[in-house]
N, C-alpha and C positions, 0 to 999 in steps of 0.2 A: 217429152210429151209430145213434139210435133211428129215424131214418128207415127201414132195412130192417129192423127187426127182430130183430137179431141179438143172441143170449142167449150168456152164456159156457158151454161144456162141462163138464159135472160129470164126476167119475171115479168107475168103478164097477168092482168087481172079482169076476167072476162065478167060481164055483168051479168049475163044471164045465170049464172051460178047462184046467186044471192037471190032468185028467184023461186028455185025450184025448192019445192017440201021437202021439209026433213026427211020425212016418214019415206018419199020418192026414193031419196036418197039412201037410205037405209035399206032398202026392197031390192034396188039396182046394186047396191054393193056387195050384197049376196047372191045376188044372181050371177054378178061378174066373177065372184070367188070361186061360186062351183062352176062355170063354164072356163076359166083360164087355169085354175088350180086342181079341182076335184077331177073334172074329164080330161084334163092336163092336155087344152086346146093350146097353150101355149108351144108344144111340139111340133105345131101344123106350121111353117113356115108362111104357107099363103093366108093365115087366118088373121084378117086385120081387122079394125075398130070398124069399120065399115060391116064386115061380116060378123062379129060380136052385137052389133046395135042391131042388126036384122033378126039374129036369131033371138034377141031380147025383147024385141018388138018396141023400141027405142031409136033415138038420134045419136049421132056421133057426139054431138057437142055433150049431151048428158052422160054417156061414158066419160068423155074427155072430163067434164066435171065432177065425176065421181070417182075418176081414178087422182086426180088433182088432190081431192078435199079428203079423201077418205084411205086412200093408198099414198098418198103423199108424191105421187111420182104420176108422169104421164102414160100412157097405154103403152107405149113400145118399152118405155123403162120397167113397168110393170113386167111385162112379157119377158124382157130380156133377164131381169130378175131371177125369174124361175127358172130360166133357160141356165143362165150360169150356175145358180144353186144343183141344178140337175147334173151338168156338165162337173162340177167339183166334185160330185159324188162320185160317178162315173171315173174319173180320173185318179181316184184314189181305191177305187175298189178292184180287188184282185182280177175279177172275171173280165174285168177291159184294160188290164195291165199290158198286153200286148198290142191294143190298136191305137192308131195315129189320133193325133188330137184332132185331126180335121176329120176324121170319121164319128168322132164323139160330138165335133160342132154339129155335123149333118143329124145326128141321133136326134140334140135335143131342140133341133128346129132353126139352126140358122142357116140362111141361103148359102154362105160364103165365110169363108175364112179370115175376112178383113174385119167385119163385122163381129163376129165371135171375139176375136183379139181388141177390139175397142171395149165393148159391153165389158169383156171378161176384166180389162185392165182400169177400167172406169170405177167397178166394182168392187174390186180387190187391191189392185194397186200392183199388180203385178201380170204376167202373162200366164196363159194355161200351161205351159210347159215349165216356165218357173214356178208355179204353183206344185206340178207331179213331181219334179226335182227335188222342191222343198219337201213335202210328204215322203219321199222316199230317203231324205238322208234323216229324218226324222224319226223312220220306221226301218232300221236297219234290217230286221228279219224277212221283209218283204223283198229287199235288195236280193239278201240270200235266198230265198223261195224261187225269184225267176230265175237267178242262176243256176238253179239246180234244175227247174223245167227246161230250162234251155239246154243244159247238157244231156239230160234225158232224150230229148227230142232228138240231137244228134246223133246218138249211140242208137237209136230205133229203125 
């Protein structure tokens, strides 16, 4: 595990969380869900918790509190969760079969290869390349299809 510089998460309890009205948390949870998931802001590598707070007319502490209590993860973990899920879809999609893993990581919003590999490994327990190879091994028809396409390109 030291290969990806993964550290154990420490638990902290912020007092301001208990002062937030539950209806405010509900409203903010829905707004975060719309911004991050529906509008796919997770793909923007420059979209920070600060920018989200500005867009929603609140502060970063409230964003952090709602992410922790309603999504059970930090803002960064939430964003990376959706990025990794999107990358998993792309890694197994025939349309992206010839793309490099690094290109896919950029498309889903990671700014560098290392952060992509760390996030992917944390969530899935394997690297993106291992995930893709495991998928190909479990779907031999994809491997045959890629081989046929490769031969067609060479003869053309």
